PDB file of N, CA, C and O in Angstrom:
ATOM      1  N   UNK A   1       0.847  -1.183   0.000  1.00  0.00           N
ATOM      2  CA  UNK A   1       0.000   0.000   0.000  1.00  0.00           C
ATOM      3  C   UNK A   1       0.889   1.243   0.000  1.00  0.00           C
ATOM      4  O   UNK A   1       2.104   1.142   0.173  1.00  0.00           O
ATOM      5  N   UNK A   2       0.295   2.389  -0.190  1.00  0.00           N
ATOM      6  CA  UNK A   2       1.042   3.643  -0.186  1.00  0.00           C
ATOM      7  C   UNK A   2       1.699   3.866   1.174  1.00  0.00           C
ATOM      8  O   UNK A   2       1.185   3.428   2.203  1.00  0.00           O
ATOM      9  N   UNK A   3       2.830   4.547   1.162  1.00  0.00           N
ATOM     10  CA  UNK A   3       3.554   4.823   2.407  1.00  0.00           C
ATOM     11  C   UNK A   3       2.685   5.496   3.470  1.00  0.00           C
ATOM     12  O   UNK A   3       2.691   5.052   4.618  1.00  0.00           O
ATOM     13  N   UNK A   4       1.929   6.561   3.126  1.00  0.00           N
ATOM     14  CA  UNK A   4       1.124   7.208   4.170  1.00  0.00           C
ATOM     15  C   UNK A   4       0.096   6.278   4.802  1.00  0.00           C
ATOM     16  O   UNK A   4      -0.142   6.346   6.008  1.00  0.00           O
ATOM     17  N   UNK A   5      -0.507   5.423   4.011  1.00  0.00           N
ATOM     18  CA  UNK A   5      -1.510   4.488   4.535  1.00  0.00           C
ATOM     19  C   UNK A   5      -0.837   3.473   5.453  1.00  0.00           C
ATOM     20  O   UNK A   5      -1.351   3.178   6.532  1.00  0.00           O
ATOM     21  N   UNK A   6       0.294   2.943   5.039  1.00  0.00           N
ATOM     22  CA  UNK A   6       1.020   1.977   5.863  1.00  0.00           C
ATOM     23  C   UNK A   6       1.438   2.597   7.196  1.00  0.00           C
ATOM     24  O   UNK A   6       1.291   1.979   8.251  1.00  0.00           O
ATOM     25  N   UNK A   7       1.961   3.829   7.137  1.00  0.00           N
ATOM     26  CA  UNK A   7       2.368   4.509   8.369  1.00  0.00           C
ATOM     27  C   UNK A   7       1.184   4.766   9.292  1.00  0.00           C
ATOM     28  O   UNK A   7       1.296   4.628  10.510  1.00  0.00           O
ATOM     29  N   UNK A   8       0.043   5.144   8.703  1.00  0.00           N
ATOM     30  CA  UNK A   8      -1.154   5.401   9.504  1.00  0.00           C
ATOM     31  C   UNK A   8      -1.553   4.151  10.282  1.00  0.00           C
ATOM     32  O   UNK A   8      -1.799   4.222  11.486  1.00  0.00           O
ATOM     33  N   UNK A   9      -1.619   3.012   9.603  1.00  0.00           N
ATOM     34  CA  UNK A   9      -2.022   1.786  10.295  1.00  0.00           C
ATOM     35  C   UNK A   9      -0.989   1.356  11.330  1.00  0.00           C
ATOM     36  O   UNK A   9      -1.349   0.920  12.424  1.00  0.00           O
ATOM     37  N   UNK A  10       0.283   1.475  10.993  1.00  0.00           N
ATOM     38  CA  UNK A  10       1.327   1.035  11.923  1.00  0.00           C
ATOM     39  C   UNK A  10       1.468   1.968  13.120  1.00  0.00           C
ATOM     40  O   UNK A  10       1.803   1.517  14.216  1.00  0.00           O
ATOM     41  N   UNK A  11       1.218   3.262  12.926  1.00  0.00           N
ATOM     42  CA  UNK A  11       1.484   4.243  13.985  1.00  0.00           C
ATOM     43  C   UNK A  11       0.258   4.756  14.720  1.00  0.00           C
ATOM     44  O   UNK A  11       0.374   5.185  15.868  1.00  0.00           O
ATOM     45  N   UNK A  12      -0.904   4.727  14.099  1.00  0.00           N
ATOM     46  CA  UNK A  12      -2.050   5.428  14.672  1.00  0.00           C
ATOM     47  C   UNK A  12      -3.281   4.571  14.961  1.00  0.00           C
ATOM     48  O   UNK A  12      -4.116   4.974  15.771  1.00  0.00           O
ATOM     49  N   UNK A  13      -3.423   3.432  14.345  1.00  0.00           N
ATOM     50  CA  UNK A  13      -4.611   2.594  14.571  1.00  0.00           C
ATOM     51  C   UNK A  13      -4.384   1.716  15.801  1.00  0.00           C
ATOM     52  O   UNK A  13      -3.512   0.847  15.807  1.00  0.00           O
ATOM     53  N   UNK A  14      -5.187   1.958  16.845  1.00  0.00           N
ATOM     54  CA  UNK A  14      -4.985   1.258  18.117  1.00  0.00           C
ATOM     55  C   UNK A  14      -5.048  -0.263  17.987  1.00  0.00           C
ATOM     56  O   UNK A  14      -4.294  -0.969  18.657  1.00  0.00           O
ATOM     57  N   UNK A  15      -5.923  -0.769  17.147  1.00  0.00           N
ATOM     58  CA  UNK A  15      -6.046  -2.223  17.043  1.00  0.00           C
ATOM     59  C   UNK A  15      -4.818  -2.888  16.413  1.00  0.00           C
ATOM     60  O   UNK A  15      -4.687  -4.112  16.442  1.00  0.00           O
ATOM     61  N   UNK A  16      -3.914  -2.071  15.841  1.00  0.00           N
ATOM     62  CA  UNK A  16      -2.696  -2.622  15.247  1.00  0.00           C
ATOM     63  C   UNK A  16      -1.440  -2.241  16.039  1.00  0.00           C
ATOM     64  O   UNK A  16      -0.330  -2.581  15.630  1.00  0.00           O
ATOM     65  N   UNK A  17      -1.602  -1.550  17.151  1.00  0.00           N
ATOM     66  CA  UNK A  17      -0.462  -1.127  17.958  1.00  0.00           C
ATOM     67  C   UNK A  17       0.385  -2.334  18.354  1.00  0.00           C
ATOM     68  O   UNK A  17      -0.118  -3.308  18.916  1.00  0.00           O
ATOM     69  N   UNK A  18       1.658  -2.251  18.054  1.00  0.00           N
ATOM     70  CA  UNK A  18       2.584  -3.329  18.391  1.00  0.00           C
ATOM     71  C   UNK A  18       2.495  -4.540  17.484  1.00  0.00           C
ATOM     72  O   UNK A  18       3.245  -5.499  17.664  1.00  0.00           O
ATOM     73  N   UNK A  19       1.584  -4.518  16.506  1.00  0.00           N
ATOM     74  CA  UNK A  19       1.421  -5.663  15.612  1.00  0.00           C
ATOM     75  C   UNK A  19       2.004  -5.423  14.224  1.00  0.00           C
ATOM     76  O   UNK A  19       2.355  -6.370  13.521  1.00  0.00           O
ATOM     77  N   UNK A  20       2.105  -4.164  13.835  1.00  0.00           N
ATOM     78  CA  UNK A  20       2.613  -3.838  12.506  1.00  0.00           C
ATOM     79  C   UNK A  20       3.845  -2.965  12.596  1.00  0.00           C
ATOM     80  O   UNK A  20       3.991  -2.158  13.514  1.00  0.00           O
ATOM     81  N   UNK A  21       4.721  -3.136  11.638  1.00  0.00           N
ATOM     82  CA  UNK A  21       5.882  -2.279  11.513  1.00  0.00           C
ATOM     83  C   UNK A  21       6.114  -2.045  10.025  1.00  0.00           C
ATOM     84  O   UNK A  21       6.059  -2.981   9.228  1.00  0.00           O
ATOM     85  N   UNK A  22       6.371  -0.808   9.658  1.00  0.00           N
ATOM     86  CA  UNK A  22       6.676  -0.504   8.265  1.00  0.00           C
ATOM     87  C   UNK A  22       8.100  -0.988   8.008  1.00  0.00           C
ATOM     88  O   UNK A  22       9.054  -0.471   8.589  1.00  0.00           O
ATOM     89  N   UNK A  23       8.236  -1.976   7.140  1.00  0.00           N
ATOM     90  CA  UNK A  23       9.531  -2.599   6.900  1.00  0.00           C
ATOM     91  C   UNK A  23      10.461  -1.710   6.083  1.00  0.00           C
ATOM     92  O   UNK A  23      11.668  -1.690   6.321  1.00  0.00           O
ATOM     93  N   UNK A  24       9.915  -0.988   5.139  1.00  0.00           N
ATOM     94  CA  UNK A  24      10.731  -0.079   4.337  1.00  0.00           C
ATOM     95  C   UNK A  24       9.831   0.971   3.705  1.00  0.00           C
ATOM     96  O   UNK A  24       8.634   0.755   3.513  1.00  0.00           O
ATOM     97  N   UNK A  25      10.421   2.095   3.393  1.00  0.00           N
ATOM     98  CA  UNK A  25       9.715   3.169   2.715  1.00  0.00           C
ATOM     99  C   UNK A  25      10.467   3.433   1.430  1.00  0.00           C
ATOM    100  O   UNK A  25      11.686   3.604   1.439  1.00  0.00           O
ATOM    101  N   UNK A  26       9.752   3.465   0.339  1.00  0.00           N
ATOM    102  CA  UNK A  26      10.395   3.677  -0.946  1.00  0.00           C
ATOM    103  C   UNK A  26      10.848   5.126  -1.085  1.00  0.00           C
ATOM    104  O   UNK A  26      10.361   6.013  -0.384  1.00  0.00           O
ATOM    105  N   UNK A  27      11.753   5.341  -1.966  1.00  0.00           N
ATOM    106  CA  UNK A  27      12.213   6.693  -2.279  1.00  0.00           C
ATOM    107  C   UNK A  27      11.362   7.305  -3.389  1.00  0.00           C
ATOM    108  O   UNK A  27      11.578   8.450  -3.784  1.00  0.00           O
ATOM    109  N   UNK A  28      10.395   6.537  -3.888  1.00  0.00           N
ATOM    110  CA  UNK A  28       9.534   7.043  -4.947  1.00  0.00           C
ATOM    111  C   UNK A  28       8.695   8.204  -4.437  1.00  0.00           C
ATOM    112  O   UNK A  28       8.184   8.168  -3.317  1.00  0.00           O
ATOM    113  N   UNK A  29       8.557   9.217  -5.251  1.00  0.00           N
ATOM    114  CA  UNK A  29       7.744  10.372  -4.904  1.00  0.00           C
ATOM    115  C   UNK A  29       6.309  10.101  -5.336  1.00  0.00           C
ATOM    116  O   UNK A  29       6.064   9.631  -6.447  1.00  0.00           O
ATOM    117  N   UNK A  30       5.376  10.396  -4.463  1.00  0.00           N
ATOM    118  CA  UNK A  30       3.967  10.244  -4.799  1.00  0.00           C
ATOM    119  C   UNK A  30       3.388  11.625  -5.058  1.00  0.00           C
ATOM    120  O   UNK A  30       3.617  12.558  -4.289  1.00  0.00           O
ATOM    121  N   UNK A  31       2.641  11.748  -6.143  1.00  0.00           N
ATOM    122  CA  UNK A  31       2.059  13.024  -6.510  1.00  0.00           C
ATOM    123  C   UNK A  31       0.548  12.959  -6.355  1.00  0.00           C
ATOM    124  O   UNK A  31      -0.080  11.936  -6.629  1.00  0.00           O
ATOM    125  N   UNK A  32      -0.014  14.061  -5.916  1.00  0.00           N
ATOM    126  CA  UNK A  32      -1.451  14.184  -5.761  1.00  0.00           C
ATOM    127  C   UNK A  32      -1.890  15.429  -6.508  1.00  0.00           C
ATOM    128  O   UNK A  32      -1.085  16.334  -6.732  1.00  0.00           O
ATOM    129  N   UNK A  33      -3.135  15.485  -6.891  1.00  0.00           N
ATOM    130  CA  UNK A  33      -3.581  16.643  -7.645  1.00  0.00           C
ATOM    131  C   UNK A  33      -5.049  16.945  -7.427  1.00  0.00           C
ATOM    132  O   UNK A  33      -5.759  16.220  -6.731  1.00  0.00           O
ATOM    133  N   UNK A  34      -5.476  18.015  -8.028  1.00  0.00           N
ATOM    134  CA  UNK A  34      -6.866  18.441  -8.003  1.00  0.00           C
ATOM    135  C   UNK A  34      -7.391  18.439  -9.420  1.00  0.00           C
ATOM    136  O   UNK A  34      -6.676  18.810 -10.351  1.00  0.00           O
ATOM    137  N   UNK A  35      -8.621  18.029  -9.590  1.00  0.00           N
ATOM    138  CA  UNK A  35      -9.284  18.126 -10.894  1.00  0.00           C
ATOM    139  C   UNK A  35     -10.006  19.468 -10.941  1.00  0.00           C
ATOM    140  O   UNK A  35     -10.906  19.734 -10.143  1.00  0.00           O
ATOM    141  N   UNK A  36      -9.598  20.305 -11.886  1.00  0.00           N
ATOM    142  CA  UNK A  36     -10.149  21.648 -12.013  1.00  0.00           C
ATOM    143  C   UNK A  36     -10.407  21.932 -13.486  1.00  0.00           C
ATOM    144  O   UNK A  36      -9.612  21.561 -14.351  1.00  0.00           O
ATOM    145  N   UNK A  37     -11.525  22.593 -13.760  1.00  0.00           N
ATOM    146  CA  UNK A  37     -11.803  22.986 -15.140  1.00  0.00           C
ATOM    147  C   UNK A  37     -10.707  23.919 -15.645  1.00  0.00           C
ATOM    148  O   UNK A  37     -10.228  24.774 -14.899  1.00  0.00           O
ATOM    149  N   UNK A  38     -10.310  23.762 -16.903  1.00  0.00           N
ATOM    150  CA  UNK A  38      -9.278  24.629 -17.479  1.00  0.00           C
ATOM    151  C   UNK A  38      -9.648  26.099 -17.362  1.00  0.00           C
ATOM    152  O   UNK A  38      -8.779  26.953 -17.184  1.00  0.00           O
ATOM    153  N   UNK A  39     -10.926  26.389 -17.461  1.00  0.00           N
ATOM    154  CA  UNK A  39     -11.376  27.788 -17.440  1.00  0.00           C
ATOM    155  C   UNK A  39     -11.397  28.392 -16.038  1.00  0.00           C
ATOM    156  O   UNK A  39     -11.570  29.602 -15.897  1.00  0.00           O
ATOM    157  N   UNK A  40     -11.225  27.583 -15.011  1.00  0.00           N
ATOM    158  CA  UNK A  40     -11.324  28.073 -13.632  1.00  0.00           C
ATOM    159  C   UNK A  40      -9.948  28.487 -13.102  1.00  0.00           C
ATOM    160  O   UNK A  40      -9.445  27.919 -12.132  1.00  0.00           O
ATOM    161  N   UNK A  41      -9.360  29.473 -13.749  1.00  0.00           N
ATOM    162  CA  UNK A  41      -8.003  29.910 -13.398  1.00  0.00           C
ATOM    163  C   UNK A  41      -7.942  30.543 -12.011  1.00  0.00           C
ATOM    164  O   UNK A  41      -6.915  30.446 -11.338  1.00  0.00           O
ATOM    165  N   UNK A  42      -9.019  31.186 -11.573  1.00  0.00           N
ATOM    166  CA  UNK A  42      -9.025  31.783 -10.235  1.00  0.00           C
ATOM    167  C   UNK A  42      -8.890  30.705  -9.160  1.00  0.00           C
ATOM    168  O   UNK A  42      -8.164  30.884  -8.182  1.00  0.00           O
ATOM    169  N   UNK A  43      -9.585  29.596  -9.346  1.00  0.00           N
ATOM    170  CA  UNK A  43      -9.506  28.501  -8.377  1.00  0.00           C
ATOM    171  C   UNK A  43      -8.102  27.901  -8.357  1.00  0.00           C
ATOM    172  O   UNK A  43      -7.567  27.612  -7.287  1.00  0.00           O
ATOM    173  N   UNK A  44      -7.508  27.714  -9.522  1.00  0.00           N
ATOM    174  CA  UNK A  44      -6.142  27.175  -9.592  1.00  0.00           C
ATOM    175  C   UNK A  44      -5.184  28.097  -8.846  1.00  0.00           C
ATOM    176  O   UNK A  44      -4.319  27.630  -8.105  1.00  0.00           O
ATOM    177  N   UNK A  45      -5.337  29.407  -9.041  1.00  0.00           N
ATOM    178  CA  UNK A  45      -4.482  30.370  -8.351  1.00  0.00           C
ATOM    179  C   UNK A  45      -4.650  30.253  -6.835  1.00  0.00           C
ATOM    180  O   UNK A  45      -3.662  30.247  -6.101  1.00  0.00           O
ATOM    181  N   UNK A  46      -5.891  30.161  -6.367  1.00  0.00           N
ATOM    182  CA  UNK A  46      -6.146  30.043  -4.929  1.00  0.00           C
ATOM    183  C   UNK A  46      -5.570  28.739  -4.369  1.00  0.00           C
ATOM    184  O   UNK A  46      -4.981  28.733  -3.288  1.00  0.00           O
ATOM    185  N   UNK A  47      -5.737  27.652  -5.096  1.00  0.00           N
ATOM    186  CA  UNK A  47      -5.183  26.373  -4.644  1.00  0.00           C
ATOM    187  C   UNK A  47      -3.666  26.452  -4.528  1.00  0.00           C
ATOM    188  O   UNK A  47      -3.096  26.022  -3.525  1.00  0.00           O
ATOM    189  N   UNK A  48      -3.016  26.994  -5.539  1.00  0.00           N
ATOM    190  CA  UNK A  48      -1.559  27.105  -5.516  1.00  0.00           C
ATOM    191  C   UNK A  48      -1.079  28.003  -4.386  1.00  0.00           C
ATOM    192  O   UNK A  48      -0.086  27.693  -3.727  1.00  0.00           O
ATOM    193  N   UNK A  49      -1.776  29.114  -4.156  1.00  0.00           N
ATOM    194  CA  UNK A  49      -1.414  30.000  -3.051  1.00  0.00           C
ATOM    195  C   UNK A  49      -1.598  29.296  -1.702  1.00  0.00           C
ATOM    196  O   UNK A  49      -0.770  29.436  -0.802  1.00  0.00           O
ATOM    197  N   UNK A  50      -2.686  28.542  -1.573  1.00  0.00           N
ATOM    198  CA  UNK A  50      -2.945  27.814  -0.337  1.00  0.00           C
ATOM    199  C   UNK A  50      -1.902  26.748  -0.064  1.00  0.00           C
ATOM    200  O   UNK A  50      -1.434  26.606   1.066  1.00  0.00           O
ATOM    201  N   UNK A  51      -1.541  26.004  -1.083  1.00  0.00           N
ATOM    202  CA  UNK A  51      -0.520  24.965  -0.935  1.00  0.00           C
ATOM    203  C   UNK A  51       0.809  25.594  -0.526  1.00  0.00           C
ATOM    204  O   UNK A  51       1.495  25.086   0.361  1.00  0.00           O
ATOM    205  N   UNK A  52       1.164  26.688  -1.169  1.00  0.00           N
ATOM    206  CA  UNK A  52       2.418  27.374  -0.840  1.00  0.00           C
ATOM    207  C   UNK A  52       2.410  27.845   0.615  1.00  0.00           C
ATOM    208  O   UNK A  52       3.399  27.673   1.328  1.00  0.00           O
ATOM    209  N   UNK A  53       1.306  28.435   1.053  1.00  0.00           N
ATOM    210  CA  UNK A  53       1.205  28.934   2.431  1.00  0.00           C
ATOM    211  C   UNK A  53       1.300  27.803   3.441  1.00  0.00           C
ATOM    212  O   UNK A  53       1.967  27.939   4.467  1.00  0.00           O
ATOM    213  N   UNK A  54       0.645  26.700   3.161  1.00  0.00           N
ATOM    214  CA  UNK A  54       0.681  25.540   4.060  1.00  0.00           C
ATOM    215  C   UNK A  54       2.110  25.029   4.203  1.00  0.00           C
ATOM    216  O   UNK A  54       2.560  24.740   5.311  1.00  0.00           O
ATOM    217  N   UNK A  55       2.819  24.917   3.090  1.00  0.00           N
ATOM    218  CA  UNK A  55       4.208  24.439   3.134  1.00  0.00           C
ATOM    219  C   UNK A  55       5.118  25.419   3.867  1.00  0.00           C
ATOM    220  O   UNK A  55       5.957  25.015   4.672  1.00  0.00           O
ATOM    221  N   UNK A  56       4.945  26.720   3.581  1.00  0.00           N
ATOM    222  CA  UNK A  56       5.800  27.729   4.221  1.00  0.00           C
ATOM    223  C   UNK A  56       5.620  27.747   5.736  1.00  0.00           C
ATOM    224  O   UNK A  56       6.579  27.991   6.469  1.00  0.00           O
ATOM    225  N   UNK A  57       4.416  27.495   6.208  1.00  0.00           N
ATOM    226  CA  UNK A  57       4.127  27.517   7.643  1.00  0.00           C
ATOM    227  C   UNK A  57       4.414  26.175   8.323  1.00  0.00           C
ATOM    228  O   UNK A  57       4.337  26.073   9.548  1.00  0.00           O
ATOM    229  N   UNK A  58       4.742  25.149   7.535  1.00  0.00           N
ATOM    230  CA  UNK A  58       5.031  23.833   8.098  1.00  0.00           C
ATOM    231  C   UNK A  58       3.792  23.057   8.506  1.00  0.00           C
ATOM    232  O   UNK A  58       3.887  22.041   9.193  1.00  0.00           O
ATOM    233  N   UNK A  59       2.640  23.531   8.087  1.00  0.00           N
ATOM    234  CA  UNK A  59       1.385  22.864   8.451  1.00  0.00           C
ATOM    235  C   UNK A  59       1.314  21.470   7.850  1.00  0.00           C
ATOM    236  O   UNK A  59       0.767  20.559   8.471  1.00  0.00           O
ATOM    237  N   UNK A  60       1.853  21.290   6.661  1.00  0.00           N
ATOM    238  CA  UNK A  60       1.835  19.976   6.024  1.00  0.00           C
ATOM    239  C   UNK A  60       2.545  18.940   6.889  1.00  0.00           C
ATOM    240  O   UNK A  60       2.062  17.815   7.020  1.00  0.00           O
ATOM    241  N   UNK A  61       3.670  19.297   7.474  1.00  0.00           N
ATOM    242  CA  UNK A  61       4.416  18.372   8.336  1.00  0.00           C
ATOM    243  C   UNK A  61       3.659  18.092   9.629  1.00  0.00           C
ATOM    244  O   UNK A  61       3.681  16.971  10.137  1.00  0.00           O
ATOM    245  N   UNK A  62       2.988  19.116  10.161  1.00  0.00           N
ATOM    246  CA  UNK A  62       2.197  18.936  11.378  1.00  0.00           C
ATOM    247  C   UNK A  62       1.042  17.964  11.142  1.00  0.00           C
ATOM    248  O   UNK A  62       0.759  17.111  11.983  1.00  0.00           O
ATOM    249  N   UNK A  63       0.389  18.097  10.014  1.00  0.00           N
ATOM    250  CA  UNK A  63      -0.741  17.221   9.683  1.00  0.00           C
ATOM    251  C   UNK A  63      -0.262  15.785   9.517  1.00  0.00           C
ATOM    252  O   UNK A  63      -0.891  14.853  10.018  1.00  0.00           O
ATOM    253  N   UNK A  64       0.850  15.608   8.813  1.00  0.00           N
ATOM    254  CA  UNK A  64       1.394  14.261   8.616  1.00  0.00           C
ATOM    255  C   UNK A  64       1.742  13.632   9.957  1.00  0.00           C
ATOM    256  O   UNK A  64       1.400  12.476  10.201  1.00  0.00           O
ATOM    257  N   UNK A  65       2.414  14.371  10.825  1.00  0.00           N
ATOM    258  CA  UNK A  65       2.790  13.807  12.120  1.00  0.00           C
ATOM    259  C   UNK A  65       1.555  13.472  12.952  1.00  0.00           C
ATOM    260  O   UNK A  65       1.517  12.433  13.610  1.00  0.00           O
ATOM    261  N   UNK A  66       0.547  14.339  12.929  1.00  0.00           N
ATOM    262  CA  UNK A  66      -0.667  14.096  13.710  1.00  0.00           C
ATOM    263  C   UNK A  66      -1.400  12.843  13.236  1.00  0.00           C
ATOM    264  O   UNK A  66      -1.794  12.014  14.056  1.00  0.00           O
ATOM    265  N   UNK A  67      -1.586  12.696  11.945  1.00  0.00           N
ATOM    266  CA  UNK A  67      -2.441  11.632  11.418  1.00  0.00           C
ATOM    267  C   UNK A  67      -1.689  10.379  11.001  1.00  0.00           C
ATOM    268  O   UNK A  67      -2.280   9.300  10.946  1.00  0.00           O
ATOM    269  N   UNK A  68      -0.408  10.494  10.708  1.00  0.00           N
ATOM    270  CA  UNK A  68       0.350   9.338  10.213  1.00  0.00           C
ATOM    271  C   UNK A  68       1.446   8.939  11.192  1.00  0.00           C
ATOM    272  O   UNK A  68       1.741   7.752  11.329  1.00  0.00           O
ATOM    273  N   UNK A  69       2.040   9.881  11.858  1.00  0.00           N
ATOM    274  CA  UNK A  69       3.157   9.588  12.749  1.00  0.00           C
ATOM    275  C   UNK A  69       4.482   9.849  12.056  1.00  0.00           C
ATOM    276  O   UNK A  69       4.531  10.265  10.899  1.00  0.00           O
ATOM    277  N   UNK A  70       5.543   9.598  12.786  1.00  0.00           N
ATOM    278  CA  UNK A  70       6.888   9.839  12.237  1.00  0.00           C
ATOM    279  C   UNK A  70       7.399   8.636  11.503  1.00  0.00           C
ATOM    280  O   UNK A  70       8.512   8.660  10.978  1.00  0.00           O
TER     281      UNK A  70
END
């Protein structure tokens, strides 16, 4: 399964505590995206600005640690 899903089950799901361990994490980069109409340039701009702000403030790392673990 994807790295984030594996980490979530191994680190955060109580029924699997102490039962699962992530054996390895690939170096492959996973990409995610949004489906947006080509004509909706304002929305694309807002999404890009939001993503940039989240990364600059470190919120993305906080969310990952909260929901997936280290």
